[in-house]
N, C-alpha and C positions, 0 to 999 in steps of 0.2 A: 400520578406523574412524578418522577424523580426530578427535584430542581436541579442538582448539579448534573445529571444526566442532559437535561435540556440545554443547560449551560455551555457543556461540553459541545452539544451537536452545533450550536450556534457560533461558538468559537471555531469549530472546524469550518463551518460553512463560510465565515466572514474570512478566515485564513485562506480558502480555496477559491473565494469568489462565487460561491453557490447560494442557493435557497434551500433551506431544509425542507424537505418535501414531505417527510413522513411524521413529523412531529405530533400531529393530532390526529392520526390515523392509525388504529390498533392492529398489530402486527404487520404493518408496513415497513418497509426499510428505512432508516433513518435519513438517507440521501439516496437519491437514485440520479445517475447521469449517463445518459446513452446506454441504458439498459444495465449498467452495473450497480450493484448494490453495496452501499456502505452502511455498516453497523458501528456506530461510534460508542466507544466505552470510555468513562471519565473517572479518575481516582484523584484526591486530593493529593496523594503522595508523589513527590517529585520523581521519585525512582520506582514508581508503582509499577506493575506488571499488566498485561492485556488479559483479560479473563475471556475464554473461548469455551461455551458449554457444549456438551455432547450433542443437544439437539439442535446448535446451530447450525446455519447452512454452510455446507463445503464449498460453494460457489460465490459466497459474498466476500466482500473486503471489510476486514475488520479493523478500526483505527483507534489508537490509544490517544486519549487528552489527557493532561495531567493539569491540576491547578485548583485554586478556590479563590472566593473574593472577587472575582472578576478578572483575575489573571491566568490565562490558560496557555498551554504549549500543546500544539500537535506534534507527537513523538515518532509516529510513523504508522505503518498499515502491515498487515499480513493477509494473505488468502486463507479463508477458512479450513480447507484441506490442508494445508501446511501448519496452521496454528494447532492442528489435532494430532500433532505428533507426539508419541508416548514420553519423548524426552521432557515437554512440558507438564505433563500430568503431576498435580500436586494434591496428594492425599493429606498434608499435613495443615489444612485449612478447614473451617468448619463445613463448607460444601465442595468437595473435591471437584476439581475441573482442571481444565487446561488453562496455564498461566504463562504467557508467553513475555519472556523478558525484553526490554527496550533494545537490547544490542543485537536482538535476532528480529527486529522490525526494519521496514525499509522506509527510510526517510522519504518525504515528499520534497523533491528539488524544485517544483514550479507548481503553479495553479493547475488544477485539473482542466480548465476550459482552454489552456494555451496549446497552439499546434504541437503535433508531437508528444502529447503527455502520454498516451497510450503505448508509445514504442517501448519495448521491452528494456532497451539501454536506459532511457530518460527513468523507467520506474526502478530501474536497479541503482541509480544515481550516478552511472558512467556515462561518458559522453558517447554520443552515437559515432559509428565508425564512419572513418572518411568516404566520402562518395568518390570514388577513382574514376579517373578518366580512361576511356579504351582506345586503343587503335582500330584499325578497320577490320582486324582480325579476332577482336574481342579479348587481345591481352590488354591487361593494365599498362598504361603507360609508366616507364620507370620500372617494371618489373620483368624478371626472366621466369616466374614461377606458372605461366600460362593463364588462361582464362577464369581459372577458378581460385585466385589467390585472393588475398585481401578481404574484402567484405564480406564473401562468402563463407569464409573461415570464421571469421569474428561472428558472423550473425547467428552461427550454431553453437556459440560458446557457452559456458557457464553462466546461468541467469540467476543464481540464487541470492544474488546481491552481497 
């Protein structure tokens, strides 16, 4: 067992209000919440990058925690599929792998168990679009754009964070 890795998992769980579900199970996700798998990667370097290996699951969420000596920071997360972008491939390290820089991670803006966490806008750190009131014909009040303006357009926007 990697001590720093276990410390990073505990730090992530503490920050998110969770219990580390996979710490003592071989090949289990580090943390599982509502069927979502979180793999926590820890580095002592404050500006460290998030390693994602070819064999890693595309559908898991990979979390970067930095720190040492009991002081850790949860830096952000990325879906495995997106972390395996060729842009992040690094052959200049002893074991070539994908290394995602912190500026490409999505920051956690709230605890995972809070209502609305899995909302795409919340995940991307953006405020959710306003809920618009509609008149009897389905047109948003205060809008001349018809029934498909406002929230419908915002919901389909760029979610890359």
